[in-house]
C-alpha positions in Angstrom: 0.0 0.0 0.0 1.2 3.5 -0.9 1.9 5.7 2.1 -0.4 8.7 2.4 2.5 11.0 3.0 6.2 10.7 2.2 9.3 12.8 1.9 8.2 15.0 4.8 10.4 18.0 5.4 10.1 20.5 8.3 11.6 23.9 8.3 11.6 25.3 11.9 10.8 28.9 12.5 13.6 30.9 14.2 13.3 30.8 18.0 12.6 34.6 18.1 9.4 34.1 16.0 8.0 31.1 17.8 6.4 33.2 20.5 3.4 33.7 18.1 2.9 29.9 18.1 4.3 29.2 14.6 6.7 26.2 15.0 7.6 25.9 11.3 6.5 25.0 7.8 6.0 21.5 6.3 6.5 20.1 2.8 5.5 16.6 1.8 4.5 14.4 -1.0 0.8 13.2 -0.9 0.0 9.7 -2.1 3.2 9.6 -4.2 1.7 12.1 -6.6 1.3 15.6 -5.2 3.9 17.9 -3.7 2.4 20.0 -0.9 4.3 23.0 0.4 3.9 25.7 3.0 1.7 24.0 5.5 2.1 25.7 8.9 2.6 23.8 12.1 1.5 25.8 15.1 1.3 25.4 18.8 -2.0 26.3 20.4 -2.3 28.3 23.6 -2.9 24.9 25.3 0.3 23.5 23.9 -1.3 21.2 21.3 0.1 21.0 17.7 -2.3 22.3 15.0 -1.9 22.7 11.2 -2.9 25.7 9.1 -4.1 25.0 5.6 -3.1 26.8 3.4 -0.4 28.5 5.4 0.6 31.4 3.0 0.5 32.5 -0.6 3.5 30.2 -1.0 1.2 27.1 -0.4 1.1 24.9 -3.5 0.3 21.4 -4.6 1.9 20.2 -7.8 2.5 16.8 -9.4 5.9 15.4 -8.5 6.7 14.2 -12.1 5.1 13.6 -15.5 3.6 10.2 -14.5 2.0 11.7 -11.5 0.7 14.6 -13.5 -0.8 12.3 -16.1 -2.5 10.0 -13.4 -3.9 13.0 -11.6 -5.2 14.6 -14.8 -6.8 11.4 -15.9 -8.5 10.9 -12.6 -9.7 14.5 -12.6 -11.0 14.4 -16.1 -12.8 11.1 -15.4 -14.4 12.6 -12.3 -15.4 15.7 -14.2 -16.8 13.7 -17.1 -19.0 11.6 -14.7 -20.2 14.8 -13.0 -21.0 16.5 -16.3 -22.9 13.4 -17.6 -24.9 13.1 -14.4 -25.8 16.7 -14.6 -27.0 16.3 -18.1 -29.4 13.4 -17.2 
């Protein structure tokens, strides 16, 4: 089974800026197909970790290679085709 997330990278916020609760930013590959960047990891006032989606304008999700791009486009086009056909019925 393909892991849901892989290639996880964490860029810690400088100590001087962590007072606001921002611990850092996360980049990862989703389902071996989509590169997700800019997700914020924050610490709540109660000390719990929480994520912010999307974190900034730098947030992005792009296919990791041409095979992934093709697979995602096929899946999206298939889903859109089904939705369009059902709407026409």
